[in-house]
mmCIF file of the C-alpha atoms, coordinates in Angstrom:
data_MODEL
# 
_entry.id   MODEL 
# 
loop_
_atom_site.group_PDB 
_atom_site.id 
_atom_site.type_symbol 
_atom_site.label_atom_id 
_atom_site.label_alt_id 
_atom_site.label_comp_id 
_atom_site.label_asym_id 
_atom_site.label_entity_id 
_atom_site.label_seq_id 
_atom_site.pdbx_PDB_ins_code 
_atom_site.Cartn_x 
_atom_site.Cartn_y 
_atom_site.Cartn_z 
_atom_site.occupancy 
_atom_site.B_iso_or_equiv 
_atom_site.pdbx_formal_charge 
_atom_site.auth_seq_id 
_atom_site.auth_comp_id 
_atom_site.auth_asym_id 
_atom_site.auth_atom_id 
_atom_site.pdbx_PDB_model_num 
ATOM 1   C CA . UNK A 1 1   ? -16.213 53.460 17.418  1.00 0.00 ? 1   UNK A CA 1 
ATOM 2   C CA . UNK A 1 2   ? -18.364 53.847 14.313  1.00 0.00 ? 2   UNK A CA 1 
ATOM 3   C CA . UNK A 1 3   ? -20.047 51.246 12.159  1.00 0.00 ? 3   UNK A CA 1 
ATOM 4   C CA . UNK A 1 4   ? -16.742 50.303 10.605  1.00 0.00 ? 4   UNK A CA 1 
ATOM 5   C CA . UNK A 1 5   ? -13.970 49.549 13.083  1.00 0.00 ? 5   UNK A CA 1 
ATOM 6   C CA . UNK A 1 6   ? -11.256 48.619 10.600  1.00 0.00 ? 6   UNK A CA 1 
ATOM 7   C CA . UNK A 1 7   ? -8.136  50.668 9.928   1.00 0.00 ? 7   UNK A CA 1 
ATOM 8   C CA . UNK A 1 8   ? -7.999  53.978 8.080   1.00 0.00 ? 8   UNK A CA 1 
ATOM 9   C CA . UNK A 1 9   ? -7.201  52.434 4.696   1.00 0.00 ? 9   UNK A CA 1 
ATOM 10  C CA . UNK A 1 10  ? -10.430 50.431 4.682   1.00 0.00 ? 10  UNK A CA 1 
ATOM 11  C CA . UNK A 1 11  ? -12.500 53.538 5.503   1.00 0.00 ? 11  UNK A CA 1 
ATOM 12  C CA . UNK A 1 12  ? -11.496 55.079 2.166   1.00 0.00 ? 12  UNK A CA 1 
ATOM 13  C CA . UNK A 1 13  ? -13.486 53.078 -0.358  1.00 0.00 ? 13  UNK A CA 1 
ATOM 14  C CA . UNK A 1 14  ? -14.725 52.779 -3.890  1.00 0.00 ? 14  UNK A CA 1 
ATOM 15  C CA . UNK A 1 15  ? -18.371 53.326 -4.743  1.00 0.00 ? 15  UNK A CA 1 
ATOM 16  C CA . UNK A 1 16  ? -18.834 49.569 -5.185  1.00 0.00 ? 16  UNK A CA 1 
ATOM 17  C CA . UNK A 1 17  ? -17.499 48.884 -1.672  1.00 0.00 ? 17  UNK A CA 1 
ATOM 18  C CA . UNK A 1 18  ? -19.594 51.679 -0.190  1.00 0.00 ? 18  UNK A CA 1 
ATOM 19  C CA . UNK A 1 19  ? -22.811 50.502 -1.847  1.00 0.00 ? 19  UNK A CA 1 
ATOM 20  C CA . UNK A 1 20  ? -22.252 46.952 -0.541  1.00 0.00 ? 20  UNK A CA 1 
ATOM 21  C CA . UNK A 1 21  ? -21.815 48.372 2.968   1.00 0.00 ? 21  UNK A CA 1 
ATOM 22  C CA . UNK A 1 22  ? -24.859 50.594 2.481   1.00 0.00 ? 22  UNK A CA 1 
ATOM 23  C CA . UNK A 1 23  ? -26.987 47.533 1.812   1.00 0.00 ? 23  UNK A CA 1 
ATOM 24  C CA . UNK A 1 24  ? -25.692 45.902 5.007   1.00 0.00 ? 24  UNK A CA 1 
ATOM 25  C CA . UNK A 1 25  ? -26.389 49.071 7.015   1.00 0.00 ? 25  UNK A CA 1 
ATOM 26  C CA . UNK A 1 26  ? -29.902 49.219 5.544   1.00 0.00 ? 26  UNK A CA 1 
ATOM 27  C CA . UNK A 1 27  ? -30.542 45.591 6.610   1.00 0.00 ? 27  UNK A CA 1 
ATOM 28  C CA . UNK A 1 28  ? -29.269 46.449 10.092  1.00 0.00 ? 28  UNK A CA 1 
ATOM 29  C CA . UNK A 1 29  ? -31.632 49.426 10.317  1.00 0.00 ? 29  UNK A CA 1 
ATOM 30  C CA . UNK A 1 30  ? -28.783 51.920 10.671  1.00 0.00 ? 30  UNK A CA 1 
ATOM 31  C CA . UNK A 1 31  ? -29.244 55.611 9.944   1.00 0.00 ? 31  UNK A CA 1 
ATOM 32  C CA . UNK A 1 32  ? -26.694 56.745 7.368   1.00 0.00 ? 32  UNK A CA 1 
ATOM 33  C CA . UNK A 1 33  ? -25.603 60.384 7.412   1.00 0.00 ? 33  UNK A CA 1 
ATOM 34  C CA . UNK A 1 34  ? -23.835 61.989 4.435   1.00 0.00 ? 34  UNK A CA 1 
ATOM 35  C CA . UNK A 1 35  ? -21.853 65.170 4.208   1.00 0.00 ? 35  UNK A CA 1 
ATOM 36  C CA . UNK A 1 36  ? -19.515 66.291 1.485   1.00 0.00 ? 36  UNK A CA 1 
ATOM 37  C CA . UNK A 1 37  ? -16.955 68.877 0.535   1.00 0.00 ? 37  UNK A CA 1 
ATOM 38  C CA . UNK A 1 38  ? -13.452 69.655 -0.630  1.00 0.00 ? 38  UNK A CA 1 
ATOM 39  C CA . UNK A 1 39  ? -11.811 69.423 2.822   1.00 0.00 ? 39  UNK A CA 1 
ATOM 40  C CA . UNK A 1 40  ? -8.681  70.928 1.275   1.00 0.00 ? 40  UNK A CA 1 
ATOM 41  C CA . UNK A 1 41  ? -7.081  72.140 4.500   1.00 0.00 ? 41  UNK A CA 1 
ATOM 42  C CA . UNK A 1 42  ? -8.749  70.383 7.412   1.00 0.00 ? 42  UNK A CA 1 
ATOM 43  C CA . UNK A 1 43  ? -9.694  72.888 10.134  1.00 0.00 ? 43  UNK A CA 1 
ATOM 44  C CA . UNK A 1 44  ? -11.755 73.114 13.317  1.00 0.00 ? 44  UNK A CA 1 
ATOM 45  C CA . UNK A 1 45  ? -14.909 74.036 11.383  1.00 0.00 ? 45  UNK A CA 1 
ATOM 46  C CA . UNK A 1 46  ? -14.643 70.775 9.444   1.00 0.00 ? 46  UNK A CA 1 
ATOM 47  C CA . UNK A 1 47  ? -14.005 68.769 12.627  1.00 0.00 ? 47  UNK A CA 1 
ATOM 48  C CA . UNK A 1 48  ? -16.992 70.274 14.449  1.00 0.00 ? 48  UNK A CA 1 
ATOM 49  C CA . UNK A 1 49  ? -19.342 69.747 11.498  1.00 0.00 ? 49  UNK A CA 1 
ATOM 50  C CA . UNK A 1 50  ? -18.215 66.156 10.997  1.00 0.00 ? 50  UNK A CA 1 
ATOM 51  C CA . UNK A 1 51  ? -18.767 65.424 14.682  1.00 0.00 ? 51  UNK A CA 1 
ATOM 52  C CA . UNK A 1 52  ? -22.186 67.119 14.585  1.00 0.00 ? 52  UNK A CA 1 
ATOM 53  C CA . UNK A 1 53  ? -23.134 65.121 11.492  1.00 0.00 ? 53  UNK A CA 1 
ATOM 54  C CA . UNK A 1 54  ? -22.063 61.852 13.117  1.00 0.00 ? 54  UNK A CA 1 
ATOM 55  C CA . UNK A 1 55  ? -24.355 62.537 16.079  1.00 0.00 ? 55  UNK A CA 1 
ATOM 56  C CA . UNK A 1 56  ? -27.342 62.548 13.687  1.00 0.00 ? 56  UNK A CA 1 
ATOM 57  C CA . UNK A 1 57  ? -27.092 58.836 12.872  1.00 0.00 ? 57  UNK A CA 1 
ATOM 58  C CA . UNK A 1 58  ? -25.264 55.554 13.178  1.00 0.00 ? 58  UNK A CA 1 
ATOM 59  C CA . UNK A 1 59  ? -22.872 55.922 10.248  1.00 0.00 ? 59  UNK A CA 1 
ATOM 60  C CA . UNK A 1 60  ? -21.150 59.011 8.799   1.00 0.00 ? 60  UNK A CA 1 
ATOM 61  C CA . UNK A 1 61  ? -20.144 58.864 5.136   1.00 0.00 ? 61  UNK A CA 1 
ATOM 62  C CA . UNK A 1 62  ? -18.048 61.737 3.773   1.00 0.00 ? 62  UNK A CA 1 
ATOM 63  C CA . UNK A 1 63  ? -18.185 62.479 0.069   1.00 0.00 ? 63  UNK A CA 1 
ATOM 64  C CA . UNK A 1 64  ? -14.918 64.074 -1.019  1.00 0.00 ? 64  UNK A CA 1 
ATOM 65  C CA . UNK A 1 65  ? -14.637 66.211 -4.140  1.00 0.00 ? 65  UNK A CA 1 
ATOM 66  C CA . UNK A 1 66  ? -11.994 64.853 -6.515  1.00 0.00 ? 66  UNK A CA 1 
ATOM 67  C CA . UNK A 1 67  ? -8.981  66.996 -7.406  1.00 0.00 ? 67  UNK A CA 1 
ATOM 68  C CA . UNK A 1 68  ? -10.556 67.867 -10.747 1.00 0.00 ? 68  UNK A CA 1 
ATOM 69  C CA . UNK A 1 69  ? -13.856 68.947 -9.200  1.00 0.00 ? 69  UNK A CA 1 
ATOM 70  C CA . UNK A 1 70  ? -12.019 71.043 -6.576  1.00 0.00 ? 70  UNK A CA 1 
ATOM 71  C CA . UNK A 1 71  ? -10.112 72.817 -9.376  1.00 0.00 ? 71  UNK A CA 1 
ATOM 72  C CA . UNK A 1 72  ? -13.369 73.496 -11.193 1.00 0.00 ? 72  UNK A CA 1 
ATOM 73  C CA . UNK A 1 73  ? -14.989 74.800 -8.002  1.00 0.00 ? 73  UNK A CA 1 
ATOM 74  C CA . UNK A 1 74  ? -12.119 76.720 -6.411  1.00 0.00 ? 74  UNK A CA 1 
ATOM 75  C CA . UNK A 1 75  ? -9.689  77.591 -9.194  1.00 0.00 ? 75  UNK A CA 1 
ATOM 76  C CA . UNK A 1 76  ? -6.365  76.509 -10.649 1.00 0.00 ? 76  UNK A CA 1 
ATOM 77  C CA . UNK A 1 77  ? -4.394  76.743 -7.380  1.00 0.00 ? 77  UNK A CA 1 
ATOM 78  C CA . UNK A 1 78  ? -6.570  74.204 -5.618  1.00 0.00 ? 78  UNK A CA 1 
ATOM 79  C CA . UNK A 1 79  ? -6.602  71.692 -4.153  1.00 0.00 ? 79  UNK A CA 1 
ATOM 80  C CA . UNK A 1 80  ? -3.583  72.259 -1.952  1.00 0.00 ? 80  UNK A CA 1 
ATOM 81  C CA . UNK A 1 81  ? -3.684  68.630 -0.779  1.00 0.00 ? 81  UNK A CA 1 
ATOM 82  C CA . UNK A 1 82  ? -4.333  65.761 -3.262  1.00 0.00 ? 82  UNK A CA 1 
ATOM 83  C CA . UNK A 1 83  ? -7.545  63.718 -2.903  1.00 0.00 ? 83  UNK A CA 1 
ATOM 84  C CA . UNK A 1 84  ? -5.789  60.581 -1.642  1.00 0.00 ? 84  UNK A CA 1 
ATOM 85  C CA . UNK A 1 85  ? -4.221  62.478 1.232   1.00 0.00 ? 85  UNK A CA 1 
ATOM 86  C CA . UNK A 1 86  ? -7.416  64.421 1.996   1.00 0.00 ? 86  UNK A CA 1 
ATOM 87  C CA . UNK A 1 87  ? -9.312  61.126 2.109   1.00 0.00 ? 87  UNK A CA 1 
ATOM 88  C CA . UNK A 1 88  ? -6.742  59.587 4.451   1.00 0.00 ? 88  UNK A CA 1 
ATOM 89  C CA . UNK A 1 89  ? -6.948  62.563 6.829   1.00 0.00 ? 89  UNK A CA 1 
ATOM 90  C CA . UNK A 1 90  ? -10.744 62.337 6.940   1.00 0.00 ? 90  UNK A CA 1 
ATOM 91  C CA . UNK A 1 91  ? -10.598 58.572 7.476   1.00 0.00 ? 91  UNK A CA 1 
ATOM 92  C CA . UNK A 1 92  ? -8.285  59.109 10.454  1.00 0.00 ? 92  UNK A CA 1 
ATOM 93  C CA . UNK A 1 93  ? -11.089 60.899 12.306  1.00 0.00 ? 93  UNK A CA 1 
ATOM 94  C CA . UNK A 1 94  ? -12.995 58.661 14.688  1.00 0.00 ? 94  UNK A CA 1 
ATOM 95  C CA . UNK A 1 95  ? -16.365 60.199 13.790  1.00 0.00 ? 95  UNK A CA 1 
ATOM 96  C CA . UNK A 1 96  ? -15.961 59.289 10.092  1.00 0.00 ? 96  UNK A CA 1 
ATOM 97  C CA . UNK A 1 97  ? -17.026 55.780 9.082   1.00 0.00 ? 97  UNK A CA 1 
ATOM 98  C CA . UNK A 1 98  ? -16.432 55.927 5.328   1.00 0.00 ? 98  UNK A CA 1 
ATOM 99  C CA . UNK A 1 99  ? -14.916 58.261 2.733   1.00 0.00 ? 99  UNK A CA 1 
ATOM 100 C CA . UNK A 1 100 ? -15.676 58.125 -0.986  1.00 0.00 ? 100 UNK A CA 1 
ATOM 101 C CA . UNK A 1 101 ? -14.380 60.425 -3.732  1.00 0.00 ? 101 UNK A CA 1 
ATOM 102 C CA . UNK A 1 102 ? -16.790 61.837 -6.302  1.00 0.00 ? 102 UNK A CA 1 
ATOM 103 C CA . UNK A 1 103 ? -16.054 63.743 -9.523  1.00 0.00 ? 103 UNK A CA 1 
ATOM 104 C CA . UNK A 1 104 ? -19.139 65.916 -9.909  1.00 0.00 ? 104 UNK A CA 1 
ATOM 105 C CA . UNK A 1 105 ? -19.257 69.544 -8.740  1.00 0.00 ? 105 UNK A CA 1 
ATOM 106 C CA . UNK A 1 106 ? -22.295 68.896 -6.545  1.00 0.00 ? 106 UNK A CA 1 
ATOM 107 C CA . UNK A 1 107 ? -23.428 65.690 -4.810  1.00 0.00 ? 107 UNK A CA 1 
ATOM 108 C CA . UNK A 1 108 ? -26.757 64.914 -6.519  1.00 0.00 ? 108 UNK A CA 1 
ATOM 109 C CA . UNK A 1 109 ? -25.463 61.785 -8.293  1.00 0.00 ? 109 UNK A CA 1 
ATOM 110 C CA . UNK A 1 110 ? -23.776 60.551 -5.105  1.00 0.00 ? 110 UNK A CA 1 
ATOM 111 C CA . UNK A 1 111 ? -26.878 61.140 -3.002  1.00 0.00 ? 111 UNK A CA 1 
ATOM 112 C CA . UNK A 1 112 ? -29.088 59.355 -5.535  1.00 0.00 ? 112 UNK A CA 1 
ATOM 113 C CA . UNK A 1 113 ? -26.736 56.347 -5.413  1.00 0.00 ? 113 UNK A CA 1 
ATOM 114 C CA . UNK A 1 114 ? -26.264 56.142 -1.635  1.00 0.00 ? 114 UNK A CA 1 
ATOM 115 C CA . UNK A 1 115 ? -29.660 57.474 -0.480  1.00 0.00 ? 115 UNK A CA 1 
ATOM 116 C CA . UNK A 1 116 ? -28.574 58.390 3.050   1.00 0.00 ? 116 UNK A CA 1 
ATOM 117 C CA . UNK A 1 117 ? -31.307 59.068 5.558   1.00 0.00 ? 117 UNK A CA 1 
ATOM 118 C CA . UNK A 1 118 ? -29.676 62.413 6.456   1.00 0.00 ? 118 UNK A CA 1 
ATOM 119 C CA . UNK A 1 119 ? -27.788 64.865 4.229   1.00 0.00 ? 119 UNK A CA 1 
ATOM 120 C CA . UNK A 1 120 ? -25.827 67.559 6.123   1.00 0.00 ? 120 UNK A CA 1 
ATOM 121 C CA . UNK A 1 121 ? -25.269 71.088 4.860   1.00 0.00 ? 121 UNK A CA 1 
ATOM 122 C CA . UNK A 1 122 ? -23.855 74.176 6.523   1.00 0.00 ? 122 UNK A CA 1 
ATOM 123 C CA . UNK A 1 123 ? -26.410 76.551 7.997   1.00 0.00 ? 123 UNK A CA 1 
ATOM 124 C CA . UNK A 1 124 ? -25.466 79.089 5.316   1.00 0.00 ? 124 UNK A CA 1 
ATOM 125 C CA . UNK A 1 125 ? -27.733 76.990 3.034   1.00 0.00 ? 125 UNK A CA 1 
ATOM 126 C CA . UNK A 1 126 ? -30.710 76.970 5.431   1.00 0.00 ? 126 UNK A CA 1 
ATOM 127 C CA . UNK A 1 127 ? -34.015 78.407 4.242   1.00 0.00 ? 127 UNK A CA 1 
ATOM 128 C CA . UNK A 1 128 ? -35.420 80.944 3.922   1.00 0.00 ? 128 UNK A CA 1 
ATOM 129 C CA . UNK A 1 129 ? -32.360 83.087 3.133   1.00 0.00 ? 129 UNK A CA 1 
ATOM 130 C CA . UNK A 1 130 ? -29.665 80.456 2.618   1.00 0.00 ? 130 UNK A CA 1 
ATOM 131 C CA . UNK A 1 131 ? -27.657 79.798 -0.503  1.00 0.00 ? 131 UNK A CA 1 
ATOM 132 C CA . UNK A 1 132 ? -29.349 77.534 -3.055  1.00 0.00 ? 132 UNK A CA 1 
ATOM 133 C CA . UNK A 1 133 ? -28.290 73.892 -3.191  1.00 0.00 ? 133 UNK A CA 1 
ATOM 134 C CA . UNK A 1 134 ? -29.297 71.711 -6.128  1.00 0.00 ? 134 UNK A CA 1 
ATOM 135 C CA . UNK A 1 135 ? -29.311 68.413 -4.232  1.00 0.00 ? 135 UNK A CA 1 
ATOM 136 C CA . UNK A 1 136 ? -32.394 69.247 -2.136  1.00 0.00 ? 136 UNK A CA 1 
ATOM 137 C CA . UNK A 1 137 ? -34.932 67.720 -4.557  1.00 0.00 ? 137 UNK A CA 1 
ATOM 138 C CA . UNK A 1 138 ? -32.841 64.517 -4.845  1.00 0.00 ? 138 UNK A CA 1 
ATOM 139 C CA . UNK A 1 139 ? -32.846 64.011 -1.069  1.00 0.00 ? 139 UNK A CA 1 
ATOM 140 C CA . UNK A 1 140 ? -36.576 64.724 -0.883  1.00 0.00 ? 140 UNK A CA 1 
ATOM 141 C CA . UNK A 1 141 ? -37.279 62.308 -3.777  1.00 0.00 ? 141 UNK A CA 1 
ATOM 142 C CA . UNK A 1 142 ? -36.159 59.240 -1.814  1.00 0.00 ? 142 UNK A CA 1 
ATOM 143 C CA . UNK A 1 143 ? -37.527 60.402 1.564   1.00 0.00 ? 143 UNK A CA 1 
ATOM 144 C CA . UNK A 1 144 ? -34.292 61.635 3.138   1.00 0.00 ? 144 UNK A CA 1 
ATOM 145 C CA . UNK A 1 145 ? -33.983 64.722 5.262   1.00 0.00 ? 145 UNK A CA 1 
ATOM 146 C CA . UNK A 1 146 ? -31.580 67.644 5.211   1.00 0.00 ? 146 UNK A CA 1 
ATOM 147 C CA . UNK A 1 147 ? -29.892 68.807 8.404   1.00 0.00 ? 147 UNK A CA 1 
ATOM 148 C CA . UNK A 1 148 ? -28.275 72.233 8.600   1.00 0.00 ? 148 UNK A CA 1 
ATOM 149 C CA . UNK A 1 149 ? -25.171 72.351 10.773  1.00 0.00 ? 149 UNK A CA 1 
ATOM 150 C CA . UNK A 1 150 ? -23.824 75.470 12.501  1.00 0.00 ? 150 UNK A CA 1 
ATOM 151 C CA . UNK A 1 151 ? -20.772 77.147 11.024  1.00 0.00 ? 151 UNK A CA 1 
ATOM 152 C CA . UNK A 1 152 ? -17.738 78.258 13.006  1.00 0.00 ? 152 UNK A CA 1 
ATOM 153 C CA . UNK A 1 153 ? -17.520 82.029 12.453  1.00 0.00 ? 153 UNK A CA 1 
ATOM 154 C CA . UNK A 1 154 ? -14.474 83.279 10.500  1.00 0.00 ? 154 UNK A CA 1 
ATOM 155 C CA . UNK A 1 155 ? -13.189 79.739 9.883   1.00 0.00 ? 155 UNK A CA 1 
ATOM 156 C CA . UNK A 1 156 ? -12.823 78.509 6.313   1.00 0.00 ? 156 UNK A CA 1 
ATOM 157 C CA . UNK A 1 157 ? -10.132 77.078 4.094   1.00 0.00 ? 157 UNK A CA 1 
ATOM 158 C CA . UNK A 1 158 ? -9.948  80.373 2.200   1.00 0.00 ? 158 UNK A CA 1 
ATOM 159 C CA . UNK A 1 159 ? -9.514  82.331 5.457   1.00 0.00 ? 159 UNK A CA 1 
ATOM 160 C CA . UNK A 1 160 ? -6.860  79.871 6.602   1.00 0.00 ? 160 UNK A CA 1 
ATOM 161 C CA . UNK A 1 161 ? -4.995  80.226 3.300   1.00 0.00 ? 161 UNK A CA 1 
ATOM 162 C CA . UNK A 1 162 ? -5.124  84.013 3.632   1.00 0.00 ? 162 UNK A CA 1 
ATOM 163 C CA . UNK A 1 163 ? -3.642  83.780 7.147   1.00 0.00 ? 163 UNK A CA 1 
ATOM 164 C CA . UNK A 1 164 ? -0.855  81.519 5.875   1.00 0.00 ? 164 UNK A CA 1 
ATOM 165 C CA . UNK A 1 165 ? -0.051  83.882 3.001   1.00 0.00 ? 165 UNK A CA 1 
ATOM 166 C CA . UNK A 1 166 ? -0.075  86.904 5.335   1.00 0.00 ? 166 UNK A CA 1 
ATOM 167 C CA . UNK A 1 167 ? 2.227   85.149 7.811   1.00 0.00 ? 167 UNK A CA 1 
ATOM 168 C CA . UNK A 1 168 ? 4.595   84.313 4.962   1.00 0.00 ? 168 UNK A CA 1 
ATOM 169 C CA . UNK A 1 169 ? 4.533   87.971 3.861   1.00 0.00 ? 169 UNK A CA 1 
ATOM 170 C CA . UNK A 1 170 ? 3.008   87.138 0.502   1.00 0.00 ? 170 UNK A CA 1 
ATOM 171 C CA . UNK A 1 171 ? -0.373  88.815 0.728   1.00 0.00 ? 171 UNK A CA 1 
ATOM 172 C CA . UNK A 1 172 ? -3.564  86.948 -0.064  1.00 0.00 ? 172 UNK A CA 1 
ATOM 173 C CA . UNK A 1 173 ? -3.648  83.920 -2.406  1.00 0.00 ? 173 UNK A CA 1 
ATOM 174 C CA . UNK A 1 174 ? -5.634  86.006 -4.905  1.00 0.00 ? 174 UNK A CA 1 
ATOM 175 C CA . UNK A 1 175 ? -3.224  88.974 -4.716  1.00 0.00 ? 175 UNK A CA 1 
ATOM 176 C CA . UNK A 1 176 ? 0.229   87.637 -3.816  1.00 0.00 ? 176 UNK A CA 1 
ATOM 177 C CA . UNK A 1 177 ? 3.003   90.189 -3.478  1.00 0.00 ? 177 UNK A CA 1 
ATOM 178 C CA . UNK A 1 178 ? 5.917   89.784 -5.887  1.00 0.00 ? 178 UNK A CA 1 
# 
C-alpha cells in the first residue's frame, strides 16, 4: 500500500491537507511523484501511466483538472464525469496516494506549491520533438526532475468517446449524426 493507507475518501484532499502531508513526507525523506490531467474517462492508458509514475517514488499525487478547467481545455461537452467522481475513481486505485483538484489550465501553480521531486508527463512531451509544456521551468527552479512516461498507442479519452459514439450510431462527438 502507498504512503497513505486510509480509505478512498481521505485520499481526495484539499490543498491545505496535501501540503501538511507533503511536509511530513519531506521529513520522512520520501520521494513525491506528481502527475496531472483531466482523467475524464479512465482508461488503460491512464492506469498504466499512473502505475509507472508510482514506481518512480514513494508517494504518487494526482492533480486533477477542475470541471471548469476541463471545459476550457476540451470544450463545452466536457467533462463527461464531474470532478468529485473523477477524483473518487482515481483515489480508488491502489497506486494513487493522494488526489487534489486544481483550477488552472496547466499545473505550474500546483507544482510550485507542492514541489514534488518528480513530475510525470507523457512521452509526447519529451524533447527534442515533443509538445511544449510550460511547467518545465517551474520544476527545474526547485530542483525537481521531469520523467516522460510511455503512451499506450491509440488510447485516449477522445478516441474512447469516438468509439462510444460510433457504437451508438451517432458518429463522432465533433460531428454527431442527427
